Structure formats: structure tokens, C-alpha cells
C-alpha positions in Angstrom: 2.7 16.1 14.9 2.4 14.1 12.0 0.7 15.7 8.8 -1.6 13.5 6.6 -1.4 14.7 3.2 -4.3 13.8 0.4 -8.5 13.5 0.7 -10.8 11.8 2.8 -12.5 10.3 -0.5 -9.1 8.4 -0.5 -9.8 4.9 1.0 -6.0 4.4 1.3 -5.9 8.0 3.0 -8.8 6.8 5.0 -7.1 3.5 6.2 -3.8 5.5 7.2 -6.3 8.1 9.3 -7.6 5.4 10.8 -4.6 3.6 11.8 -3.6 6.9 13.3 -7.1 6.6 15.1 -6.4 3.4 16.5 -3.1 4.4 17.7 -4.3 7.4 19.7 -1.0 9.6 17.6 -1.8 13.2 17.1 -2.2 14.4 14.0 -3.2 17.3 11.2 -4.8 16.8 8.0 -3.8 19.1 5.1 -5.9 18.4 1.7 -3.7 17.4 -1.3 -4.8 16.0 -4.5 -2.8 13.9 -6.8 -1.1 15.5 -8.8 1.9 15.6 -10.7 2.5 19.0 -8.9 6.7 19.5 -7.9 5.6 19.8 -4.2 3.0 16.9 -4.5 6.1 14.4 -5.9 8.4 15.5 -3.2 5.6 14.1 -1.1 4.4 11.0 -2.6 6.8 10.4 -5.6 4.2 8.7 -7.5 1.7 11.8 -7.1 -0.6 9.2 -5.1 -2.5 9.7 -1.7 -2.1 9.9 1.0 1.6 11.1 2.2 2.7 11.9 5.7 5.6 14.3 7.0 6.9 13.5 10.3 9.7 16.3 10.7 10.1 16.8 7.6 10.7 13.4 6.0 8.1 12.3 4.1 6.4 8.7 3.3 3.8 7.5 0.9 2.2 4.3 0.7 -0.2 2.9 2.7 1.4 -0.1 3.5 4.9 1.9 4.7 3.2 4.5 6.5 1.0 1.9 9.1 4.5 -0.1 8.9 6.4 3.0 10.6 3.0 4.0 12.9 3.2 0.4 14.0 6.5 0.9 15.2 6.4 4.2 17.0 3.3 3.1 18.5 3.3 -0.4 19.3 0.3 -0.5 20.7 -2.8 -1.3 20.1 -0.7 -3.7 17.7 -2.1 -4.0 14.3 -0.4 -7.4 14.3 -0.3 -10.6 16.3 3.0 -11.2 18.4 3.6 -14.5 16.8 5.9 -14.4 13.6 3.8 -16.7 11.7 1.1 -15.1 12.8 1.9 -11.4 11.8 3.2 -12.3 8.6 -0.2 -14.1 7.6 -2.1 -10.6 8.3 0.1 -9.0 6.0 0.0 -11.6 3.6 -3.8 -11.2 3.8 -4.1 -7.4 3.1 -1.9 -7.8 0.2 -4.0 -10.1 -1.2 -7.1 -7.8 -1.0 -5.4 -5.1 -2.4 -3.3 -6.2 -4.8 -5.5 -9.3 -6.6 -8.7 -7.6 -5.4 -8.9 -3.7 -5.0 -6.1 -3.2 -7.3 -7.4 -5.3 -9.8 -10.5 -3.7 -10.1 -9.3 -0.1 -10.0 -8.5 -0.9 -14.0 -12.3 -0.1 -14.6 -12.5 2.7 -11.9 -12.4 5.2 -15.1 -14.9 3.7 -17.0 -17.2 3.0 -13.9 -17.1 6.4 -11.8 -15.6 8.6 -14.6 -17.6 8.4 -17.8 -14.5 7.1 -19.5 -14.8 3.5 -21.6 -13.1 0.3 -21.4 -13.5 -2.8 -24.1 -15.2 -5.9 -23.4 -11.5 -7.4 -23.7 -10.3 -5.2 -20.5 -13.8 -5.8 -18.9 -13.2 -9.8 -19.3 -10.1 -9.8 -17.8 -10.2 -7.8 -15.2 -13.8 -9.6 -14.0 -11.6 -13.0 -14.4 -8.9 -11.5 -12.3 -11.0 -10.0 -9.3 -12.7 -13.2 -9.1 -9.5 -15.4 -8.5 -8.1 -12.3 -6.2 -11.2 -13.5 -4.1 -11.4 -17.1 -4.3 -7.1 -15.8 -2.4 -8.4 -14.1 -0.2 -11.0 -16.3 0.9 -8.5 -19.2 0.9 -6.7 -17.0 3.7 -9.7 -15.3 5.7 -9.9 -16.8 9.3 -13.0 -14.6 10.7 -12.4 -16.1 14.0 -14.0 -13.3 14.3 -11.4 -11.0 12.5 -10.2 -10.8 9.2 -6.9 -12.8 10.2 -8.4 -14.7 13.6 -8.6 -13.5 17.0 -7.3 -10.0 17.2 -8.0 -6.6 15.1 -5.6 -6.5 12.7 -4.0 -4.4 9.6 -5.6 -7.1 7.5 -8.8 -6.1 8.8 -7.8 -2.4 7.9 -7.4 -3.4 4.0 -10.7 -5.1 4.1 -12.8 -2.3 5.3 -11.1 -0.3 3.0 -10.5 -2.0 -0.1 -13.7 -4.1 -0.8 -16.1 -1.1 -1.0 -14.5 0.3 -4.5 -13.7 -3.3 -5.3 -17.8 -4.3 -5.1 -18.6 -1.0 -6.4 -17.2 -1.7 -9.7 -17.8 -4.9 -10.0 -21.1 -4.4 -9.6 -21.1 -1.5 -12.3 -18.9 -3.0 -15.0 -19.7 -6.9 -15.0 -22.8 -7.1 -12.8 -21.5 -9.2 -9.9 -22.1 -9.0 -6.5 -18.5 -9.5 -5.1 -19.9 -10.5 -1.9 -22.6 -13.0 -2.7 -20.5 -16.1 -2.1 -18.9 -15.1 0.9 -21.2 -13.9 3.8 -18.4 -14.1 6.4 -16.8 -11.2 4.2 -20.2 -8.9 4.6 -20.3 -10.1 8.6 -17.0 -9.1 8.8 -17.5 -5.7 7.3 -20.8 -4.7 9.2 -18.9 -5.3 12.6 -16.2 -3.3 11.3 -18.3 -0.6 10.5 -18.8 -0.2 13.9 -15.2 0.0 15.3 -14.7 3.7 16.9 -11.7 4.7 14.6 -13.7 3.3 11.5 -16.6 4.8 12.8 -15.1 8.6 13.4 -13.9 8.1 9.6 -16.7 7.3 7.8 -18.5 10.0 10.2 -16.3 12.4 9.2 -15.5 12.0 5.2 -19.5 12.4 5.9 -19.6 15.9 6.8 -16.1 17.2 5.0 
């Protein structure tokens, strides 16, 4: 039995949970907030969420966990069979995560938790996030899914990264991140109805 550690409020926890459901794997959810306590650092060296445990072995970082799940349960696959198409799906997922969501996350304390941010940080983050969206748009296929005709890991990262990035952008620099990208909004609406994602959303709301 796979043990999933973290909190349902975490977008990356939700992403891993959705992948577990998508692949029909049995798992147990264990509440574990992000701390620097010894037991948590044993599971996740940076103390972040999520992490999983399999037969006493811990894994952290969502992409590493998804790669493991893809290998132990190849079907349904979250990567195309073609090596180039698979690489492009991962490339897109990483641009979404690194250049949009994690860029915007620098303003998370100010946007969500009453912190402060300098005008310089706000402006540099705005520029970086908008440039990240341009990069993502250049790679998006949306026919009908993010990376092509099949549901892939890129769709998972789009679904679980874009919400936070959009919320931060709206609050911190009064910009609707998706205004210029209607294809992304349409895809997100479609993804919200996917059974694995819908279940994660429902269970998070009833926590």
C-alpha cells in the first residue's frame, strides 16, 4: 500500500493524489504538514509536500513520484508512446511548474498570508510570470489536451499549477493570467470534469 503524506490544500499533493486515482492504485492518505521536524525531513529532505512511502522507502518531489507511479503502473499511461512526444509533454509540464507557478509563488506570502513584497519583487515576478505564460503557450497543443491527443502529465501540471498562479497574479498585479489564453481556460474547464481530478476536488472541499 502506497502511503501519501501531506495536506489536501497543497496543489502538488492533489496532483499526486489525482495520478494515483488515475492509475487505479491503492493508497492511504496521511496528514503531514510541511515542517522541518526530523520525521518529515526523513520523508522529504526539504520538508515539503507531498511525499510517498513504499515498503519503507520514501520519495519526494511530484515529478519523481509521478515517474515512479508511471513505471509501476504503466496503464493508463500519462506519457505518449513516442519518445519525442513524451519528452515534449514533460517539457511542457516543467515550463508550467517552473516558469509560471513557481515564479508566481515568490509572492505567495504577500498574496495569501499577510506578508509584504517590494515593488521591485512584484514587478520582476510579473515580468517572469508573463514570460513563462508565453513559453507555455508556445508549447501548448490543446488538441484536445495540453500536449496533443492524449491526457498526459502536462495536463496534470496545468490543472494543479495554473489556479495558484492565477490567484497570485490577480491579487498582486491585478492581471488575469488567462485573459490572453482562452484555450487554457477551455482546457481547464474540460480537465475539471475528469473523474480523477473531480474526485480530488470534491474530497478536498469536504476535508
